C-alpha positions in Angstrom: 73.1 109.5 95.1 73.8 106.8 92.5 70.7 105.0 91.4 69.4 102.7 88.7 67.1 105.5 87.5 70.1 107.8 87.0 72.0 105.2 85.0 69.1 104.4 82.8 68.6 108.1 82.1 72.3 108.3 81.0 72.7 105.2 78.9 69.2 103.7 78.4 68.0 100.5 79.9 69.7 97.3 79.1 66.5 95.3 79.5 65.6 95.7 75.9 69.0 94.3 74.8 68.9 91.2 77.0 65.6 90.8 78.8 66.3 87.3 80.1 69.8 88.1 81.3 68.8 91.3 83.0 65.8 89.9 84.9 68.0 88.0 87.4 70.0 91.2 88.0 66.9 93.5 88.4 65.6 91.3 91.2 68.6 91.9 93.4 70.0 94.9 95.2 73.6 95.3 94.0 76.4 97.4 95.4 79.5 98.2 93.4 82.6 99.1 95.3 85.7 100.7 93.7 88.6 100.4 96.1 91.1 103.3 95.6 93.4 104.0 98.5 96.0 106.8 98.3 99.0 104.9 99.5 100.2 103.0 96.5 103.9 102.2 96.4 105.0 101.6 92.8 103.3 104.7 91.4 102.2 107.6 93.7 98.4 107.9 93.7 98.2 105.4 90.9 94.4 105.1 91.2 94.1 108.6 89.7 97.0 108.1 87.3 95.8 108.9 83.8 95.4 106.5 80.9 95.0 108.4 77.7 94.2 111.5 79.8 91.5 109.8 82.0 92.1 108.9 85.7 91.8 105.2 86.4 89.1 105.7 88.9 87.1 107.7 86.3 87.5 104.9 83.8 85.9 102.6 86.4 83.1 105.1 86.7 82.6 105.1 82.9 82.0 101.3 83.0 79.6 101.6 86.0 77.5 104.1 84.1 76.8 101.4 81.5 75.4 99.0 84.1 71.7 99.7 84.4 71.3 97.1 87.1 73.5 98.8 89.7 71.7 100.1 92.8 74.6 101.9 94.3 78.2 102.5 93.2 80.8 103.9 95.7 84.5 104.5 95.9 86.3 103.4 99.1 89.2 105.7 99.6 91.2 107.4 102.3 92.4 110.3 100.1 90.6 113.5 99.5 91.9 114.1 95.9 90.8 110.6 94.9 87.4 111.2 96.4 87.1 114.5 94.5 87.9 112.9 91.2 85.6 110.0 91.9 82.7 112.4 92.5 83.5 114.3 89.3 83.2 111.0 87.5 79.8 110.3 88.9 80.7 107.9 91.6 79.6 108.3 95.2 82.0 108.7 98.1 79.6 108.5 101.1 82.3 107.8 103.6 86.1 108.0 103.9 88.0 104.8 104.5 89.7 104.7 108.0 93.4 104.7 108.2 93.5 101.2 109.7 91.9 99.8 106.5 94.3 101.7 104.2 97.6 100.0 104.8 99.7 97.8 102.5 98.6 94.6 104.1 94.9 95.1 104.4 92.9 92.4 102.6 90.2 93.1 100.0 87.7 91.5 102.3 88.3 94.1 105.0 87.7 96.9 102.6 84.5 95.4 101.1 83.1 94.4 104.4 83.5 97.9 105.7 82.1 99.5 102.6 79.1 97.1 102.6 78.2 97.8 106.2 78.7 101.5 105.9 76.5 101.7 102.8 73.8 99.6 104.5 73.9 101.9 107.5 73.8 105.1 105.4 71.2 103.8 102.9 69.0 101.9 105.4 68.8 98.8 103.2 70.5 95.5 102.7 72.5 94.7 99.5 72.3 91.2 98.1 75.5 91.3 96.0 78.8 93.2 96.2 80.8 93.8 93.1 84.4 95.0 93.3 85.9 96.9 90.4 89.6 97.7 90.9 90.7 100.8 89.1 94.0 99.2 88.2 92.3 97.0 85.7 91.2 99.7 83.3 90.6 97.7 80.1 87.5 96.1 81.5 84.2 96.2 79.6 80.7 96.4 80.9 80.0 93.0 79.4 82.7 91.5 81.7 81.0 92.8 84.8 77.5 91.8 83.7 78.6 88.3 82.9 80.3 88.0 86.3 77.2 89.0 88.2 74.8 87.0 86.0 76.9 83.8 86.6 76.9 84.4 90.3 73.2 84.7 90.6 72.2 82.1 88.0 74.7 79.5 89.3 74.0 80.0 93.0 77.7 80.6 93.8 79.3 82.4 96.7 81.5 84.3 94.4 82.5 84.7 90.8 85.9 86.2 89.7 87.2 87.1 86.3 90.4 85.3 85.3 92.8 85.1 82.5 94.8 82.1 81.3 98.4 82.3 82.5 101.0 82.3 79.8 102.9 79.0 79.8 106.2 80.8 80.5 104.8 81.9 83.9 103.4 78.4 84.7 104.1 77.3 88.3 106.0 74.3 87.1 108.4 76.5 85.2 109.2 78.8 88.1 112.5 78.8 90.0 113.6 79.7 93.4 117.1 80.7 94.8 118.1 79.5 98.2 121.6 80.0 99.5 122.9 80.8 96.0 121.4 77.5 94.7 118.9 77.6 91.9 116.0 75.0 92.1 112.5 74.4 90.8 109.7 76.1 92.8 107.9 72.8 92.5 110.1 69.7 92.1 107.6 68.4 89.5 108.9 71.1 87.2 112.0 69.0 86.5 109.9 66.6 84.5 108.5 69.3 82.1 110.3 69.3 78.7 107.5 70.8 76.6 104.7 73.2 77.3 102.2 70.7 75.9 102.7 68.8 79.2 101.5 71.7 81.3 97.9 71.8 82.6 96.4 75.2 81.9 96.4 77.5 85.0 94.7 80.8 85.5 95.2 84.0 87.5 92.7 86.6 88.7 92.9 89.8 86.6 91.0 92.3 88.7 88.5 93.0 86.0 85.5 92.1 88.2 84.7 90.2 91.4 81.1 89.5 92.5 80.2 88.1 95.9 77.0 87.5 97.8 76.3 89.3 101.0 76.5 86.0 102.8 79.9 85.3 101.5 81.3 88.6 102.9 79.3 88.9 106.1 78.9 85.3 107.3 81.8 83.5 105.6 84.1 86.5 106.0 85.6 85.9 102.5 85.7 87.2 99.0 85.9 83.6 97.7 83.7 81.5 100.0 83.3 77.7 99.5 81.7 77.7 96.0 83.4 80.0 93.6 83.2 80.1 89.8 84.8 82.3 87.1 84.4 84.2 83.9 87.3 83.8 81.6 88.4 87.0 79.9 90.0 86.2 76.5 92.2 89.0 75.3 94.6 91.6 76.7 94.0 92.7 80.3 96.1 95.3 82.0 96.9 95.2 85.7 98.6 98.5 86.6 101.3 98.6 89.3 104.1 100.5 87.6 104.7 103.3 85.0 105.5 100.7 82.5 102.1 99.1 83.0 100.5 102.5 82.2 102.5 102.6 78.9 101.6 99.0 78.1 97.9 99.7 78.6 98.1 102.8 76.4 99.8 100.6 73.7 97.1 98.0 73.9 94.4 100.8 73.5 96.3 102.3 70.6 96.6 98.9 68.8 92.9 98.3 69.5 91.9 101.6 68.0 94.0 100.9 65.0 92.4 97.5 64.5 88.8 98.5 64.8 88.3 102.1 66.0 87.5 101.0 69.5 88.6 102.8 72.7 88.9 99.5 74.5 90.2 96.2 73.3 87.9 93.5 72.0 88.5 91.2 74.9 85.4 89.1 75.5 84.0 87.3 78.5 83.5 83.5 78.4 81.4 81.6 80.9 83.3 78.3 80.4 
């Protein structure tokens, strides 16, 4: 079974690196859930598709192994091959996700709620915090995840999500719709925009990390709740849905290695 002791044995305790930051994490029971169903549409079994020779679910496992404050890390999957690779990467698969929670239109909340209650039943304990790490965001760093959970606990939020600033070309006020062969602005206010300097910055969730309290999931039945904050990730973040996304992520890694010898890009979390 995954445990804090096992992680510390593998990577050393992080307490010596950041005692004050780690204290708030060590006082909570924290469950990491890696959702990895088998029925992806764009790329078959994309959660075990390989990036530079490593399956995506295994890349998530590599990050988890650097988090000394994790009490339990599990993969929620309905597919035996994904479960096998997850176990090989050091993640637990203590249950198989039921078919009714593995369809195209199943919400993240349903998956996390099921995983939380199953782990509490199996482990005989309550978890204070649930962290979701989606395998399809493989360029994450351990620092992103730690910053997300620290902000959740220090700020007293229901949830904290990682986000990226949206490129101005994809701003909602620059988007168009087509109705009956007529092109129009998605938002009528877009007609007044003549320069990007007029645009208020907007952000999108990037899948790097989500952290939620147990109360948010169980009582509020949400992954957002009423009081949600963010960690801004500055730098390239891949979100893999297609074969092109795999190639783009590999290119980012290649450029990062060329710039500084890193195996992941130097994207950094900001607690703005």
